[in-house]
PyMOL Python script that loads the backbone (N, CA, C, O; Angstrom):
from pymol import cmd

cmd.read_pdbstr("""\
ATOM      1  N   MET A   1     105.035  86.764  92.786  1.00  0.00           N
ATOM      2  CA  MET A   1     105.921  87.231  91.753  1.00  0.00           C
ATOM      3  C   MET A   1     106.151  88.725  91.884  1.00  0.00           C
ATOM      4  O   MET A   1     107.292  89.179  91.798  1.00  0.00           O
ATOM      5  N   THR A   2     105.104  89.493  92.088  1.00  0.00           N
ATOM      6  CA  THR A   2     105.269  90.936  92.168  1.00  0.00           C
ATOM      7  C   THR A   2     106.009  91.341  93.433  1.00  0.00           C
ATOM      8  O   THR A   2     106.724  92.343  93.431  1.00  0.00           O
ATOM      9  N   GLU A   3     105.853  90.577  94.518  1.00  0.00           N
ATOM     10  CA  GLU A   3     106.576  90.894  95.741  1.00  0.00           C
ATOM     11  C   GLU A   3     108.081  90.757  95.522  1.00  0.00           C
ATOM     12  O   GLU A   3     108.853  91.590  95.996  1.00  0.00           O
ATOM     13  N   ASN A   4     108.502  89.717  94.810  1.00  0.00           N
ATOM     14  CA  ASN A   4     109.916  89.535  94.528  1.00  0.00           C
ATOM     15  C   ASN A   4     110.446  90.663  93.660  1.00  0.00           C
ATOM     16  O   ASN A   4     111.551  91.155  93.887  1.00  0.00           O
ATOM     17  N   LEU A   5     109.671  91.076  92.671  1.00  0.00           N
ATOM     18  CA  LEU A   5     110.094  92.152  91.785  1.00  0.00           C
ATOM     19  C   LEU A   5     110.128  93.471  92.531  1.00  0.00           C
ATOM     20  O   LEU A   5     111.047  94.267  92.334  1.00  0.00           O
ATOM     21  N   ASP A   6     109.141  93.719  93.387  1.00  0.00           N
ATOM     22  CA  ASP A   6     109.143  94.939  94.198  1.00  0.00           C
ATOM     23  C   ASP A   6     110.357  94.974  95.108  1.00  0.00           C
ATOM     24  O   ASP A   6     111.003  96.013  95.249  1.00  0.00           O
ATOM     25  N   ASP A   7     110.670  93.840  95.728  1.00  0.00           N
ATOM     26  CA  ASP A   7     111.846  93.775  96.599  1.00  0.00           C
ATOM     27  C   ASP A   7     113.132  94.008  95.812  1.00  0.00           C
ATOM     28  O   ASP A   7     114.046  94.680  96.291  1.00  0.00           O
ATOM     29  N   ALA A   8     113.199  93.453  94.610  1.00  0.00           N
ATOM     30  CA  ALA A   8     114.393  93.634  93.779  1.00  0.00           C
ATOM     31  C   ALA A   8     114.557  95.094  93.375  1.00  0.00           C
ATOM     32  O   ALA A   8     115.673  95.614  93.382  1.00  0.00           O
ATOM     33  N   ILE A   9     113.464  95.759  93.024  1.00  0.00           N
ATOM     34  CA  ILE A   9     113.543  97.172  92.647  1.00  0.00           C
ATOM     35  C   ILE A   9     113.972  98.006  93.845  1.00  0.00           C
ATOM     36  O   ILE A   9     114.808  98.900  93.710  1.00  0.00           O
ATOM     37  N   ARG A  10     113.407  97.723  95.019  1.00  0.00           N
ATOM     38  CA  ARG A  10     113.796  98.465  96.229  1.00  0.00           C
ATOM     39  C   ARG A  10     115.280  98.253  96.547  1.00  0.00           C
ATOM     40  O   ARG A  10     115.990  99.203  96.878  1.00  0.00           O
ATOM     41  N   GLN A  11     115.739  97.013  96.447  1.00  0.00           N
ATOM     42  CA  GLN A  11     117.133  96.695  96.750  1.00  0.00           C
ATOM     43  C   GLN A  11     118.069  97.363  95.751  1.00  0.00           C
ATOM     44  O   GLN A  11     119.110  97.891  96.143  1.00  0.00           O
ATOM     45  N   ASN A  12     117.717  97.348  94.466  1.00  0.00           N
ATOM     46  CA  ASN A  12     118.553  97.975  93.449  1.00  0.00           C
ATOM     47  C   ASN A  12     118.569  99.491  93.589  1.00  0.00           C
ATOM     48  O   ASN A  12     119.579 100.127  93.285  1.00  0.00           O
ATOM     49  N   ALA A  13     117.474 100.074  94.040  1.00  0.00           N
ATOM     50  CA  ALA A  13     117.426 101.521  94.230  1.00  0.00           C
ATOM     51  C   ALA A  13     118.325 101.952  95.386  1.00  0.00           C
ATOM     52  O   ALA A  13     118.864 103.059  95.372  1.00  0.00           O
ATOM     53  N   LYS A  14     118.489 101.084  96.390  1.00  0.00           N
ATOM     54  CA  LYS A  14     119.349 101.408  97.525  1.00  0.00           C
ATOM     55  C   LYS A  14     120.827 101.307  97.169  1.00  0.00           C
ATOM     56  O   LYS A  14     121.648 102.041  97.721  1.00  0.00           O
ATOM     57  N   GLY A  15     121.174 100.413  96.259  1.00  0.00           N
ATOM     58  CA  GLY A  15     122.570 100.173  95.920  1.00  0.00           C
ATOM     59  C   GLY A  15     123.075 101.098  94.832  1.00  0.00           C
ATOM     60  O   GLY A  15     122.304 101.863  94.252  1.00  0.00           O
ATOM     61  N   PRO A  16     124.364 101.029  94.554  1.00  0.00           N
ATOM     62  CA  PRO A  16     124.957 101.869  93.500  1.00  0.00           C
ATOM     63  C   PRO A  16     124.578 101.362  92.112  1.00  0.00           C
ATOM     64  O   PRO A  16     124.273 100.183  91.932  1.00  0.00           O
ATOM     65  N   ALA A  17     124.602 102.265  91.134  1.00  0.00           N
ATOM     66  CA  ALA A  17     124.260 101.889  89.765  1.00  0.00           C
ATOM     67  C   ALA A  17     125.410 101.148  89.087  1.00  0.00           C
ATOM     68  O   ALA A  17     125.182 100.260  88.265  1.00  0.00           O
ATOM     69  N   LYS A  18     126.656 101.518  89.435  1.00  0.00           N
ATOM     70  CA  LYS A  18     127.811 100.890  88.795  1.00  0.00           C
ATOM     71  C   LYS A  18     128.906 100.697  89.833  1.00  0.00           C
ATOM     72  O   LYS A  18     129.179 101.592  90.632  1.00  0.00           O
ATOM     73  N   VAL A  19     129.531  99.527  89.818  1.00  0.00           N
ATOM     74  CA  VAL A  19     130.599  99.208  90.757  1.00  0.00           C
ATOM     75  C   VAL A  19     131.799  98.714  89.969  1.00  0.00           C
ATOM     76  O   VAL A  19     131.668  97.870  89.083  1.00  0.00           O
ATOM     77  N   THR A  20     132.970  99.245  90.298  1.00  0.00           N
ATOM     78  CA  THR A  20     134.200  98.813  89.647  1.00  0.00           C
ATOM     79  C   THR A  20     135.169  98.347  90.730  1.00  0.00           C
ATOM     80  O   THR A  20     135.363  99.018  91.743  1.00  0.00           O
ATOM     81  N   GLY A  21     135.764  97.198  90.495  1.00  0.00           N
ATOM     82  CA  GLY A  21     136.722  96.653  91.455  1.00  0.00           C
ATOM     83  C   GLY A  21     137.867  95.982  90.728  1.00  0.00           C
ATOM     84  O   GLY A  21     137.989  96.092  89.508  1.00  0.00           O
ATOM     85  N   ASP A  22     138.714  95.281  91.482  1.00  0.00           N
ATOM     86  CA  ASP A  22     139.856  94.588  90.894  1.00  0.00           C
ATOM     87  C   ASP A  22     139.420  93.463  89.970  1.00  0.00           C
ATOM     88  O   ASP A  22     140.075  93.196  88.963  1.00  0.00           O
ATOM     89  N   ALA A  23     138.321  92.804  90.303  1.00  0.00           N
ATOM     90  CA  ALA A  23     137.853  91.658  89.524  1.00  0.00           C
ATOM     91  C   ALA A  23     137.085  92.086  88.275  1.00  0.00           C
ATOM     92  O   ALA A  23     136.897  91.278  87.365  1.00  0.00           O
ATOM     93  N   GLY A  24     136.645  93.328  88.216  1.00  0.00           N
ATOM     94  CA  GLY A  24     135.885  93.783  87.057  1.00  0.00           C
ATOM     95  C   GLY A  24     134.860  94.819  87.470  1.00  0.00           C
ATOM     96  O   GLY A  24     134.940  95.399  88.554  1.00  0.00           O
ATOM     97  N   SER A  25     133.905  95.041  86.601  1.00  0.00           N
ATOM     98  CA  SER A  25     132.877  96.031  86.906  1.00  0.00           C
ATOM     99  C   SER A  25     131.500  95.417  86.719  1.00  0.00           C
ATOM    100  O   SER A  25     131.308  94.496  85.925  1.00  0.00           O
ATOM    101  N   VAL A  26     130.545  95.955  87.471  1.00  0.00           N
ATOM    102  CA  VAL A  26     129.162  95.487  87.416  1.00  0.00           C
ATOM    103  C   VAL A  26     128.271  96.707  87.269  1.00  0.00           C
ATOM    104  O   VAL A  26     128.459  97.714  87.950  1.00  0.00           O
ATOM    105  N   GLU A  27     127.303  96.606  86.374  1.00  0.00           N
ATOM    106  CA  GLU A  27     126.365  97.707  86.169  1.00  0.00           C
ATOM    107  C   GLU A  27     124.951  97.145  86.167  1.00  0.00           C
ATOM    108  O   GLU A  27     124.682  96.118  85.543  1.00  0.00           O
ATOM    109  N   GLN A  28     124.035  97.837  86.881  1.00  0.00           N
ATOM    110  CA  GLN A  28     122.646  97.398  86.955  1.00  0.00           C
ATOM    111  C   GLN A  28     121.834  98.113  85.883  1.00  0.00           C
ATOM    112  O   GLN A  28     122.262  99.114  85.311  1.00  0.00           O
ATOM    113  N   HIS A  29     120.648  97.565  85.631  1.00  0.00           N
ATOM    114  CA  HIS A  29     119.714  98.244  84.751  1.00  0.00           C
ATOM    115  C   HIS A  29     119.279  99.548  85.408  1.00  0.00           C
ATOM    116  O   HIS A  29     119.227  99.657  86.633  1.00  0.00           O
ATOM    117  N   ALA A  30     118.971 100.523  84.579  1.00  0.00           N
ATOM    118  CA  ALA A  30     118.508 101.801  85.104  1.00  0.00           C
ATOM    119  C   ALA A  30     117.176 101.618  85.825  1.00  0.00           C
ATOM    120  O   ALA A  30     116.403 100.717  85.501  1.00  0.00           O
ATOM    121  N   LEU A  31     116.921 102.473  86.795  1.00  0.00           N
ATOM    122  CA  LEU A  31     115.684 102.377  87.570  1.00  0.00           C
ATOM    123  C   LEU A  31     114.466 102.555  86.668  1.00  0.00           C
ATOM    124  O   LEU A  31     113.440 101.911  86.883  1.00  0.00           O
ATOM    125  N   SER A  32     114.568 103.417  85.666  1.00  0.00           N
ATOM    126  CA  SER A  32     113.441 103.612  84.741  1.00  0.00           C
ATOM    127  C   SER A  32     113.144 102.337  83.959  1.00  0.00           C
ATOM    128  O   SER A  32     111.983 102.042  83.677  1.00  0.00           O
ATOM    129  N   GLU A  33     114.186 101.576  83.605  1.00  0.00           N
ATOM    130  CA  GLU A  33     113.978 100.299  82.916  1.00  0.00           C
ATOM    131  C   GLU A  33     113.331  99.277  83.839  1.00  0.00           C
ATOM    132  O   GLU A  33     112.505  98.480  83.395  1.00  0.00           O
ATOM    133  N   GLN A  34     113.695  99.291  85.115  1.00  0.00           N
ATOM    134  CA  GLN A  34     113.105  98.367  86.075  1.00  0.00           C
ATOM    135  C   GLN A  34     111.632  98.683  86.296  1.00  0.00           C
ATOM    136  O   GLN A  34     110.809  97.773  86.400  1.00  0.00           O
ATOM    137  N   VAL A  35     111.297  99.968  86.367  1.00  0.00           N
ATOM    138  CA  VAL A  35     109.901 100.370  86.535  1.00  0.00           C
ATOM    139  C   VAL A  35     109.096  99.997  85.293  1.00  0.00           C
ATOM    140  O   VAL A  35     107.959  99.541  85.405  1.00  0.00           O
ATOM    141  N   ALA A  36     109.677 100.189  84.112  1.00  0.00           N
ATOM    142  CA  ALA A  36     108.994  99.815  82.872  1.00  0.00           C
ATOM    143  C   ALA A  36     108.751  98.305  82.827  1.00  0.00           C
ATOM    144  O   ALA A  36     107.693  97.860  82.383  1.00  0.00           O
ATOM    145  N   ALA A  37     109.711  97.532  83.277  1.00  0.00           N
ATOM    146  CA  ALA A  37     109.542  96.073  83.307  1.00  0.00           C
ATOM    147  C   ALA A  37     108.448  95.681  84.286  1.00  0.00           C
ATOM    148  O   ALA A  37     107.660  94.777  84.010  1.00  0.00           O
ATOM    149  N   ASP A  38     108.395  96.361  85.433  1.00  0.00           N
ATOM    150  CA  ASP A  38     107.350  96.081  86.419  1.00  0.00           C
ATOM    151  C   ASP A  38     105.975  96.405  85.852  1.00  0.00           C
ATOM    152  O   ASP A  38     105.032  95.638  86.044  1.00  0.00           O
ATOM    153  N   ARG A  39     105.849  97.525  85.162  1.00  0.00           N
ATOM    154  CA  ARG A  39     104.564  97.894  84.546  1.00  0.00           C
ATOM    155  C   ARG A  39     104.163  96.890  83.472  1.00  0.00           C
ATOM    156  O   ARG A  39     102.993  96.523  83.370  1.00  0.00           O
ATOM    157  N   TYR A  40     105.126  96.446  82.676  1.00  0.00           N
ATOM    158  CA  TYR A  40     104.838  95.473  81.626  1.00  0.00           C
ATOM    159  C   TYR A  40     104.334  94.162  82.226  1.00  0.00           C
ATOM    160  O   TYR A  40     103.342  93.603  81.759  1.00  0.00           O
ATOM    161  N   LEU A  41     105.019  93.675  83.261  1.00  0.00           N
ATOM    162  CA  LEU A  41     104.605  92.414  83.872  1.00  0.00           C
ATOM    163  C   LEU A  41     103.248  92.546  84.557  1.00  0.00           C
ATOM    164  O   LEU A  41     102.449  91.610  84.529  1.00  0.00           O
ATOM    165  N   ALA A  42     102.980  93.697  85.171  1.00  0.00           N
ATOM    166  CA  ALA A  42     101.678  93.909  85.816  1.00  0.00           C
ATOM    167  C   ALA A  42     100.563  93.961  84.774  1.00  0.00           C
ATOM    168  O   ALA A  42      99.485  93.410  84.997  1.00  0.00           O
ATOM    169  N   SER A  43     100.810  94.614  83.645  1.00  0.00           N
ATOM    170  CA  SER A  43      99.776  94.672  82.610  1.00  0.00           C
ATOM    171  C   SER A  43      99.572  93.314  81.960  1.00  0.00           C
ATOM    172  O   SER A  43      98.452  92.969  81.584  1.00  0.00           O
ATOM    173  N   LYS A  44     100.629  92.551  81.825  1.00  0.00           N
ATOM    174  CA  LYS A  44     100.519  91.205  81.258  1.00  0.00           C
ATOM    175  C   LYS A  44      99.696  90.302  82.181  1.00  0.00           C
ATOM    176  O   LYS A  44      98.877  89.509  81.719  1.00  0.00           O
ATOM    177  N   GLU A  45      99.924  90.433  83.481  1.00  0.00           N
ATOM    178  CA  GLU A  45      99.162  89.645  84.454  1.00  0.00           C
ATOM    179  C   GLU A  45      97.698  90.080  84.477  1.00  0.00           C
ATOM    180  O   GLU A  45      96.805  89.238  84.573  1.00  0.00           O
ATOM    181  N   ALA A  46      97.447  91.380  84.391  1.00  0.00           N
ATOM    182  CA  ALA A  46      96.075  91.885  84.416  1.00  0.00           C
ATOM    183  C   ALA A  46      95.319  91.477  83.153  1.00  0.00           C
ATOM    184  O   ALA A  46      94.120  91.208  83.219  1.00  0.00           O
ATOM    185  N   ALA A  47      95.986  91.425  82.020  1.00  0.00           N
ATOM    186  CA  ALA A  47      95.331  91.045  80.778  1.00  0.00           C
ATOM    187  C   ALA A  47      94.949  89.570  80.771  1.00  0.00           C
ATOM    188  O   ALA A  47      94.017  89.173  80.071  1.00  0.00           O
ATOM    189  N   GLY A  48      95.652  88.768  81.535  1.00  0.00           N
ATOM    190  CA  GLY A  48      95.369  87.338  81.577  1.00  0.00           C
ATOM    191  C   GLY A  48      94.203  86.971  82.469  1.00  0.00           C
ATOM    192  O   GLY A  48      93.722  85.839  82.423  1.00  0.00           O
ATOM    193  N   LYS A  49      93.741  87.906  83.277  1.00  0.00           N
ATOM    194  CA  LYS A  49      92.621  87.619  84.167  1.00  0.00           C
ATOM    195  C   LYS A  49      91.317  87.605  83.376  1.00  0.00           C
ATOM    196  O   LYS A  49      91.149  88.352  82.411  1.00  0.00           O
ATOM    197  N   THR A  50      90.399  86.740  83.804  1.00  0.00           N
ATOM    198  CA  THR A  50      89.136  86.621  83.082  1.00  0.00           C
ATOM    199  C   THR A  50      88.183  87.759  83.413  1.00  0.00           C
ATOM    200  O   THR A  50      87.384  88.163  82.567  1.00  0.00           O
ATOM    201  N   LYS A  51      88.258  88.278  84.625  1.00  0.00           N
ATOM    202  CA  LYS A  51      87.378  89.378  85.011  1.00  0.00           C
ATOM    203  C   LYS A  51      88.119  90.695  84.869  1.00  0.00           C
ATOM    204  O   LYS A  51      89.268  90.824  85.293  1.00  0.00           O
ATOM    205  N   ARG A  52      87.467  91.646  84.283  1.00  0.00           N
ATOM    206  CA  ARG A  52      88.048  92.971  84.133  1.00  0.00           C
ATOM    207  C   ARG A  52      87.648  93.819  85.337  1.00  0.00           C
ATOM    208  O   ARG A  52      86.667  93.505  86.011  1.00  0.00           O
ATOM    209  N   GLY A  53      88.375  94.861  85.609  1.00  0.00           N
ATOM    210  CA  GLY A  53      88.111  95.702  86.748  1.00  0.00           C
ATOM    211  C   GLY A  53      86.924  96.629  86.547  1.00  0.00           C
ATOM    212  O   GLY A  53      86.305  97.060  87.520  1.00  0.00           O
ATOM    213  N   LEU A  54      86.600  96.940  85.314  1.00  0.00           N
ATOM    214  CA  LEU A  54      85.533  97.883  85.026  1.00  0.00           C
ATOM    215  C   LEU A  54      84.664  97.302  83.919  1.00  0.00           C
ATOM    216  O   LEU A  54      85.177  96.850  82.896  1.00  0.00           O
ATOM    217  N   ARG A  55      83.369  97.314  84.118  1.00  0.00           N
ATOM    218  CA  ARG A  55      82.452  96.751  83.135  1.00  0.00           C
ATOM    219  C   ARG A  55      81.315  97.736  82.915  1.00  0.00           C
ATOM    220  O   ARG A  55      80.743  98.255  83.873  1.00  0.00           O
ATOM    221  N   PHE A  56      80.989  97.993  81.658  1.00  0.00           N
ATOM    222  CA  PHE A  56      79.892  98.877  81.303  1.00  0.00           C
ATOM    223  C   PHE A  56      78.714  98.050  80.812  1.00  0.00           C
ATOM    224  O   PHE A  56      78.874  97.185  79.950  1.00  0.00           O
ATOM    225  N   ASN A  57      77.538  98.311  81.355  1.00  0.00           N
ATOM    226  CA  ASN A  57      76.321  97.644  80.936  1.00  0.00           C
ATOM    227  C   ASN A  57      75.260  98.695  80.679  1.00  0.00           C
ATOM    228  O   ASN A  57      75.167  99.693  81.393  1.00  0.00           O
ATOM    229  N   LYS A  58      74.474  98.462  79.669  1.00  0.00           N
ATOM    230  CA  LYS A  58      73.366  99.361  79.373  1.00  0.00           C
ATOM    231  C   LYS A  58      72.094  98.729  79.926  1.00  0.00           C
ATOM    232  O   LYS A  58      71.698  97.640  79.510  1.00  0.00           O
ATOM    233  N   LEU A  59      71.465  99.416  80.859  1.00  0.00           N
ATOM    234  CA  LEU A  59      70.243  98.896  81.471  1.00  0.00           C
ATOM    235  C   LEU A  59      69.028  99.467  80.744  1.00  0.00           C
ATOM    236  O   LEU A  59      68.884 100.682  80.607  1.00  0.00           O
ATOM    237  N   VAL A  60      68.164  98.573  80.286  1.00  0.00           N
ATOM    238  CA  VAL A  60      66.951  98.965  79.580  1.00  0.00           C
ATOM    239  C   VAL A  60      65.762  98.411  80.375  1.00  0.00           C
ATOM    240  O   VAL A  60      65.628  97.196  80.512  1.00  0.00           O
ATOM    241  N   PRO A  61      64.909  99.282  80.893  1.00  0.00           N
ATOM    242  CA  PRO A  61      63.759  98.787  81.640  1.00  0.00           C
ATOM    243  C   PRO A  61      62.778  98.073  80.704  1.00  0.00           C
ATOM    244  O   PRO A  61      62.711  98.399  79.518  1.00  0.00           O
ATOM    245  N   PRO A  62      62.019  97.104  81.225  1.00  0.00           N
ATOM    246  CA  PRO A  62      61.074  96.368  80.383  1.00  0.00           C
ATOM    247  C   PRO A  62      59.970  97.298  79.862  1.00  0.00           C
ATOM    248  O   PRO A  62      59.537  98.216  80.560  1.00  0.00           O
ATOM    249  N   GLY A  63      59.525  97.048  78.634  1.00  0.00           N
ATOM    250  CA  GLY A  63      58.443  97.823  78.018  1.00  0.00           C
ATOM    251  C   GLY A  63      58.941  99.016  77.226  1.00  0.00           C
ATOM    252  O   GLY A  63      58.136  99.708  76.603  1.00  0.00           O
ATOM    253  N   VAL A  64      60.247  99.284  77.229  1.00  0.00           N
ATOM    254  CA  VAL A  64      60.809 100.413  76.463  1.00  0.00           C
ATOM    255  C   VAL A  64      61.374  99.845  75.164  1.00  0.00           C
ATOM    256  O   VAL A  64      62.134  98.878  75.174  1.00  0.00           O
ATOM    257  N   ASN A  65      60.991 100.459  74.053  1.00  0.00           N
ATOM    258  CA  ASN A  65      61.484  99.968  72.758  1.00  0.00           C
ATOM    259  C   ASN A  65      62.748 100.617  72.361  1.00  0.00           C
ATOM    260  O   ASN A  65      63.290 100.313  71.299  1.00  0.00           O
TER     261      ASN A  65
END
""", "prot")
cmd.dss("prot")
cmd.show_as("cartoon", "prot")
cmd.util.cbc("prot")
cmd.orient("prot")
């Protein structure tokens, strides 16, 4: 999924933002909106994982109260 989105962002960044022709006009989402969407989808995917990337544990040696 992320590969397709990365490819779409790269392709949209190479092309023009707005095109006007005889048949009509086409306008793409702004690059900042595409990056925000990519960040949102990445955070949504990361939140769904059962294991977190960083875990804090307090180690207490035996015999210490």
